[in-house]
N, C-alpha and C positions, 0 to 999 in steps of 0.2 A: 624708123617712124614713118609711118604710111604717109603716104602720095593723096592729095589732096585734085592733082591732076593726071588723068589717066596716060598722060605721053610719057609720066615719069614715074618709077620703080620704087621710088623713098621722096622723103620729107627734102633731103638735098637737093635733089634737082628742082622739087618743084620752087623751092625758096628761092632758088638761085634765078629759075625763070621770071618770077615774079618781082621779087624784090630786086633785081639787076639787070635782067634782059628786058623785060616790059615796065618795070618798077610801076606796076598797078595793084598792089596792095596799101592799104590804108595805114597810115603815122598809127604807131604803135600797134600793129597788127598782131605781135608776136604775145603779148600780158589776154588775147582774147582769143587764140589758136588754142582748141581742145589737147590739141599734143602734146603742147607744153604745162598743163596741168595749172599754168600761175593766177587765173581765175578764181578756180574752186577747189584748186589742188590744198595737201598740205602746207605748213609753214618749212619744214626741211626743205622740200622740192623748190620752193622761192627763193630761199636763202641760197640755195646750190646755184640758181642760175643767175641770182644777184653776183657771186664769188666768180663766176664765168664771163662776166663783166667787163671785171679787170684781171682778167689773165694775161700776162705778158705778151701772150701770143695774140691777141685780138685789141689790147689797149695801144693807143697811141702816145708813146711816151714823152711827145714834144708837146703835147696839148692839156686838157685842162682836169685829165682823170681824176687828178686826187681831190681839186675840190666838188668833183658829181662824189666822190666817197666820200667827202667827209657830209656833205649835204644828207646822203640816202643814210649814214650810220645816224645821223641825228634824227631822223624819221624812224627808222629801228631799233633806237636806242628807247622810244616811246613805248616800244610794245615787248622791249626786253631781251634785242639781242644785238648784235655787233658785228661788223665785216672786221677782220685782224689778219697780219701776216703771219699765217702759218708754216710756210717756206719758202724755200727761194728756187730759183733756176737760173744760171747762169748771173747769180747775183740782182736777181729781180725777185720781187714780191711776190709770191701768188698767195688768194687769198682765202681764207676760211670762215666759217662763223662759228658764233660762240655766243652765252647766254652773257647779258652786259649787266655787269657790278657796278654801279652806279657810286663811284668816289665821292666822299667825303667834299664839302662845299670847299672848304680850303685846302688849298694845295700845298704840302710839305716837300722841299726842296731836296735834294740827294743830301745834304750834309746834316740835316736835322731827322731824316728819316733814318741815317747811319749813325745815328752820334756815340751811340755804346761802341760799336766797332770800330772806330775811327778813335776815337778816345785809348781803347785798350791794341790798339795798332794792331787788329786783323784784316782790316783794310790800311793799305799804303799807297800813294801816290805823289808822284814827284810830275810835272808840267815845266817843259822847259820855257827859256825867256822867247826862244824862236817859235814856240807852237803858241806860246798866249799871243805872241804879235799877231802870228794867223786866225787865232780865234778874236779876236778884238777887232782886226781889220772886217773880219766876214761878219761880225754880227754890228758894227758901227754901220757897214756898206747897206745894210737893210735896218737899218734904227729906221724905220717911217716916222713920221711927223704927221700929226694929225690933230682935229679940233674934237674935246670932250666939253662937256657939259655939269656944270657941280651941284650940289643937292640945292644950291638956288638960284640953279638954270642961268646961271654967268658959264660962258663959253670961252675956250681959252685952247690955248695951243701947248700939245706936250708930245712925247716922242717915247716909243717900248723903252728907252734904256730907264725913262723914269717910273716908266711903270713897274720894272724890273726890281728897280733899289727899295720901289713903295714898299712890293710884294717881301723884298729881302729884311725889309725893318719888322716886319709884322713878327721875325723871326731873332733875330739878331742885329746891332750895328755895324753895318758895313765900314770894315777897314781897311788899311794897308799899309806896305812899310812905305816911310819919305826917308829923304837922302840921309837922314840921321839914324836911320836904320829903326826906327820907334814904329811900334804897330799904332794908327792913329786912327780915327774915324775919318773918311773920306768922303763925298758927295759928288768925286770924279770917278766916271764907267770907265776912264781910260786906266787909271791907276787899281782900281778894283780888280779888272783882269790882270795889268802886269803885275803887280805886286801885293796879292792876297795870297793867302790860302789856296792851294789849288783845289780843295775841296768846295771852297766859296765860287771856285770858276766853275766849276760842275752846276751848281746852286743858278748861276747867271744862264747858262746852257740851257737849261731844263725852262725856265721861267722865260727865257726870252722866246721859246719854242712854244712857249702857250700863247703868248700876245703876238706873236709874228704872225704873219696871212701867206709869206712864202711856200707855193706850192712843193719844192725840194728841198727845204729847209733841214730837214734828219738827213737825208742821202749825202749833204754837203758838208753838213758836219760832221757824221760819220767817215768821210773822203780825211777830213782835217786830223780827226781823233788817230785813224788809222796809218797815214804817211809820218805821223808822230809819234808812233808805237804806244798809245794810250791806250789799255786796255778796258775799254767802256765804248757801250754801241749806245745811242738813244733810239728807243721805241716808242713809239707810242705816246709821246712827251717824257719819258723818263730815261734816265742811263742807268 
């Protein structure tokens, strides 16, 4: 790209001088700079630029980049696009863009999406007690409490685990094995994770991810799955 400053042969020297050395470019200058074609260029150029903002080379892994990514995606989805993890560099996501396919309002958890294959034993899964304990402790650590308002305007305290149970009950009754090895209805989140069908544990993970505001939820739960040799990966809220 050409330089606007005669002292420099290209845009890189120009930009370094005016954003680092002098720091005299105005805020958001890049969106009005004609070299980048962000203001009047086509959608593809703009989307590629946004992808580069979240490239592992430039993003601050300890910062709030995932929150910014989520907010930008909300805006892009209004125009039919979204950014998504396209590939990895050193196990870090590199983003691309794609046409946004709006999901149904009702999220269908893993066991229900794959009910036929599970019944026919095409999908088989076992989760050890050790792995279940790690999953439960992780979810419970981020089981955020918050204040909600019901349809009458009444304020009440709730938490993410309660919301997850409420979502699950739209599809089936939460059950777990009791001390007599009976598979019975439960309202205990701990019992549900520790002593229920492994596919129900996957449901809890997916639904918890949908309610959680934790930036690196997917990365952390995927680490637990990998360490326990569970051949599933959470990506964009789905296993």
